C-alpha positions in Angstrom: 182.4 180.2 64.2 185.7 179.4 62.6 187.3 181.7 60.2 189.9 181.3 57.4 192.2 183.5 59.5 193.7 181.2 62.1 195.7 183.9 63.9 195.8 183.3 67.7 193.8 185.6 69.9 195.3 188.8 71.3 194.7 191.3 74.0 195.7 194.9 73.0 195.1 198.1 74.9 194.8 201.0 72.5 193.6 204.5 73.3 192.2 203.3 76.6 190.2 200.5 74.9 190.8 196.8 75.3 190.7 195.2 71.9 190.1 191.4 71.8 191.0 190.0 68.4 192.0 186.8 66.6 191.0 183.2 67.3 190.0 182.4 70.9 189.9 178.6 70.5 191.2 175.5 72.1 194.2 175.3 69.7 195.6 178.5 71.3 194.4 177.9 74.8 197.9 177.9 76.5 199.0 181.2 75.0 195.6 182.8 75.6 195.6 181.6 79.2 199.0 183.4 79.8 197.6 186.6 78.2 194.5 186.5 80.4 196.6 185.9 83.6 198.7 189.0 82.8 195.9 191.1 81.3 194.2 194.1 82.8 191.6 193.9 85.5 188.6 196.1 86.5 187.8 196.7 82.8 184.8 198.9 82.0 182.5 197.2 79.5 182.3 200.3 77.4 186.0 200.1 76.7 186.0 196.5 75.4 186.0 196.0 71.7 185.1 192.6 70.2 184.8 193.6 66.6 188.1 192.0 65.6 187.2 188.6 67.2 187.4 186.1 64.3 187.0 182.7 66.1 185.5 181.5 69.4 184.7 178.2 71.0 183.9 177.0 74.5 187.6 177.1 75.7 188.0 180.7 74.5 184.7 181.8 75.9 185.6 180.5 79.3 188.8 182.6 79.2 186.9 185.7 78.2 184.5 185.1 81.1 187.5 184.8 83.4 188.9 188.0 82.1 185.7 190.1 82.0 183.6 188.5 84.8 180.5 186.4 84.5 178.1 189.2 85.4 179.5 191.5 82.7 179.5 188.8 80.0 175.9 187.8 80.7 174.9 191.4 79.7 176.9 191.2 76.5 173.9 192.0 74.3 173.8 195.5 75.9 177.5 196.5 75.4 178.4 194.4 72.3 175.3 194.4 70.1 177.2 194.0 66.9 178.8 190.7 67.9 177.2 187.8 66.0 174.2 186.3 67.8 175.7 182.8 68.0 178.8 184.1 69.8 176.7 186.2 72.1 174.7 183.0 73.0 177.9 181.0 73.5 179.3 183.6 75.8 176.1 183.9 77.8 175.8 180.2 78.2 179.4 179.8 79.4 179.1 182.7 81.8 175.9 181.2 83.3 177.6 177.8 83.7 180.7 179.2 85.3 178.6 181.4 87.6 176.7 178.4 89.0 178.2 176.8 92.1 180.0 173.5 91.6 178.2 171.8 94.5 174.4 172.2 95.0 173.3 173.9 98.1 172.5 171.3 100.8 169.0 171.5 102.1 168.5 171.5 105.9 168.3 168.0 107.2 165.3 166.9 109.1 166.0 164.0 111.4 162.4 162.8 111.2 162.3 163.0 107.4 165.6 161.3 107.1 164.4 158.5 109.4 161.2 158.0 107.4 163.2 158.0 104.1 165.6 155.3 105.5 162.7 153.3 106.7 160.9 153.5 103.4 164.1 152.5 101.5 164.6 149.5 103.8 161.0 148.3 103.4 161.2 148.7 99.7 164.5 146.7 99.6 163.0 144.0 101.8 160.0 143.8 99.5 162.2 143.4 96.4 164.3 140.8 98.2 161.3 138.7 99.0 159.9 139.0 95.5 163.3 137.7 94.1 163.2 134.9 96.7 159.7 133.8 95.7 160.6 133.9 92.0 163.8 131.9 92.6 161.8 129.4 94.6 159.5 129.0 91.7 162.4 128.4 89.3 163.9 125.9 91.6 160.7 123.9 92.1 160.0 123.9 88.3 163.5 122.6 87.7 163.1 120.0 90.4 159.8 118.7 89.0 161.4 118.6 85.5 164.4 116.6 86.8 162.5 114.2 89.0 160.6 112.8 86.0 163.9 112.2 84.1 166.2 110.0 86.2 168.9 110.1 83.5 169.4 113.8 84.3 170.1 113.2 88.0 173.6 114.2 89.2 174.2 111.5 91.8 178.0 112.2 92.1 177.4 115.9 92.9 174.6 115.1 95.3 176.7 112.6 97.3 179.6 115.1 97.4 177.3 117.8 98.8 175.7 115.4 101.3 179.2 114.7 102.6 180.2 118.3 102.8 176.9 119.6 104.4 176.0 116.6 106.5 178.8 114.3 107.6 181.3 117.2 108.2 178.7 119.0 110.3 177.9 116.1 112.7 180.6 116.9 115.3 179.7 120.5 115.7 176.0 119.9 115.8 176.3 117.1 118.3 178.7 119.1 120.6 176.6 122.3 120.5 173.3 120.6 121.2 174.8 118.5 124.0 176.0 121.7 125.7 172.7 123.5 125.2 170.9 120.4 126.6 173.0 120.5 129.7 172.4 124.2 130.1 168.6 123.8 129.7 168.5 120.9 132.2 170.6 123.0 134.7 168.3 126.0 134.4 165.2 123.9 134.6 166.4 122.1 137.7 167.4 125.4 139.3 163.8 126.8 138.9 161.9 123.6 139.6 163.9 122.8 142.8 162.0 125.6 144.5 158.7 123.8 143.8 160.0 120.3 144.6 159.4 119.3 141.0 162.9 118.6 139.7 161.7 115.3 138.2 160.0 117.4 135.5 163.4 118.5 134.2 163.3 115.4 132.1 160.1 116.5 130.5 161.4 120.0 129.9 164.5 118.8 128.1 162.6 116.3 126.0 159.9 118.8 125.0 162.5 121.5 124.2 164.7 119.4 122.0 162.1 117.2 120.3 160.0 120.2 119.2 162.2 123.2 119.0 165.9 123.2 119.9 167.0 120.1 117.9 165.8 121.4 114.6 166.4 125.1 115.3 170.0 124.7 116.4 170.9 122.4 113.5 169.2 124.8 111.0 171.0 127.8 112.5 174.3 126.1 112.3 173.8 125.0 108.7 172.6 128.6 107.9 175.9 129.9 109.1 178.1 127.1 107.8 176.4 125.8 104.6 174.4 128.8 103.2 177.6 130.9 103.3 179.5 128.1 101.5 176.8 127.9 98.8 176.9 131.7 98.3 180.7 131.8 98.2 181.0 128.9 95.8 178.4 130.1 93.3 179.5 133.7 93.7 183.1 132.8 92.8 181.8 131.0 89.8 179.7 134.0 88.8 182.7 136.3 89.3 184.9 134.1 87.1 182.2 133.9 84.4 181.8 130.1 84.9 178.1 130.5 85.2 178.0 132.2 81.8 180.1 129.4 80.4 177.6 126.9 81.7 174.8 128.7 79.9 176.9 128.9 76.7 177.2 125.1 76.8 173.4 124.9 76.8 173.2 123.7 80.4 170.8 125.0 83.1 172.6 126.6 86.1 169.6 125.9 88.3 169.7 122.1 87.5 173.5 121.9 87.6 174.3 124.1 90.6 171.2 124.5 92.7 169.4 121.2 92.7 172.3 119.0 94.1 172.8 121.5 96.9 169.1 121.7 97.6 168.5 118.0 97.7 171.7 117.5 99.8 170.4 120.0 102.4 167.0 118.3 102.5 168.6 115.0 103.2 171.2 116.1 105.7 169.2 118.5 107.9 166.7 115.9 109.1 169.6 113.6 109.9 171.4 116.4 111.8 168.1 117.3 113.5 167.9 113.7 114.8 171.5 113.9 116.0 170.8 117.2 117.7 167.8 115.8 119.5 169.7 112.8 120.8 172.7 114.9 121.8 170.6 117.5 123.6 168.6 114.9 125.5 171.9 113.1 126.4 173.3 116.4 127.7 170.1 116.9 129.9 170.4 113.3 131.1 174.0 113.9 132.2 172.9 116.9 134.3 170.0 115.0 135.7 172.2 112.1 136.8 175.0 114.3 138.2 172.9 117.0 140.0 169.4 115.5 140.5 170.2 111.8 141.2 168.0 110.7 138.3 169.7 107.6 136.8 169.7 107.0 133.1 167.3 104.1 133.4 164.7 106.3 135.1 165.3 109.1 132.6 164.6 106.8 129.7 161.5 105.4 131.5 160.1 108.9 132.0 160.7 109.6 128.3 158.8 106.5 127.2 155.9 107.2 129.6 155.3 110.9 129.3 156.6 112.0 125.9 154.3 111.0 122.9 155.7 110.5 119.4 154.0 113.5 117.9 156.5 115.9 119.5 159.3 114.1 117.6 157.3 114.3 114.4 156.6 118.0 114.8 160.3 118.7 115.2 161.6 116.4 112.4 158.8 117.6 110.1 160.1 121.2 110.1 163.6 120.1 109.0 163.0 119.7 105.2 161.2 123.1 105.1 164.1 124.8 106.9 166.6 123.0 104.6 164.7 124.2 101.5 164.8 127.8 102.7 168.5 127.8 103.6 169.6 126.2 100.4 167.5 128.5 98.2 168.7 131.7 100.0 172.3 130.6 99.8 172.2 129.8 96.1 170.2 133.0 95.3 172.7 135.2 97.0 175.4 133.5 95.0 173.8 134.3 91.7 173.4 138.0 92.8 177.2 138.4 93.0 178.3 141.1 90.6 181.9 140.0 89.9 184.2 141.4 92.6 185.6 139.9 95.8 183.8 142.6 97.8 180.4 141.6 96.3 181.1 137.9 97.2 181.7 138.9 100.9 178.6 141.2 101.0 176.3 138.5 99.6 177.8 135.8 101.8 177.0 137.8 104.9 173.5 138.6 103.5 172.8 134.9 102.9 173.7 134.0 106.5 171.6 136.8 108.0 168.6 136.1 105.8 168.7 132.3 106.4 168.9 132.7 110.2 166.1 135.3 110.2 163.8 133.2 107.9 164.4 130.0 110.0 163.6 131.7 113.3 160.6 133.5 111.8 159.2 130.3 110.2 159.8 128.4 113.4 157.9 131.0 115.4 154.9 130.8 113.0 155.0 127.0 113.1 155.1 127.0 116.9 151.9 129.2 117.0 150.2 127.0 114.3 151.0 123.7 116.1 149.9 125.2 119.5 146.5 126.3 118.0 146.1 122.9 116.3 146.9 121.1 119.6 149.7 119.2 118.1 
């Protein structure tokens, strides 16, 4: 559409007709814009002459549409039939684009439809999340089996460091929390059982609660909030700083280097913390029994030995490695999902805590139903 004549476009009114001539192109846009702004309005299409138009591009076409109006330009084939077909097509296309609204018309919102859409999106996201978790579990178990058969690949220093961070540093908070919960459980049990003259069974209540459920559950929830978030933040920061890419570039496996030491450390420390939680919770219940129910410590221990079989302890301690595996895998997986910003690190840290606590409680409920049906 270019011409050898590079004269800028002009607007001239001669004998009652508007003559549009010259090059209407981006190179002359500023001058043409000024002419259009001061040009005539309410122009009849029959009085517009385009025969002297020597050049036209999208910028010039938009100015002509602004001058003549979109509706008028869309009918250009009727009032300017001698204009070249390509210029007619360009003007019609630009007029149609400028006539369309910038924002699409919003459809009327239906609360029920919006609720169903949100529900479907959440279910789909949950399904994708669980698929990723199962896949990452498979990768972790494969790397674990590969490393267990090759002792020279074990990273003992990293393992000991994570055991210290996740286990030893968590003992005080686990012991304190379970001690207080044990005291609360004993107090509530004594309050209810006093009406039936059966306060002596407060000992059995505390022992059953902490050996089977509260000891492992409280320890797992504390580690889910304390350690899973730490795993996600550590690996997420490494991902954001491209340290994980550097590990791969060195020919090392990030699963073996970053995940396995944390996983094994959790599977060692959570059973230990569960045992500490059981002892502390029972000790808190024993304190309440001695102070409020006049049950001395010797009698408390004798009731434990007489009425509480070993299988309750085994049920509680047996769930600890499974909970530890879930917490470690979720925390590490969310760390690898970090995209590279501080905001992403925070979002996935929060997600790891929520997922870990939810999965621990869900699995504990399923295990409780299973053991009840099995009579264990």
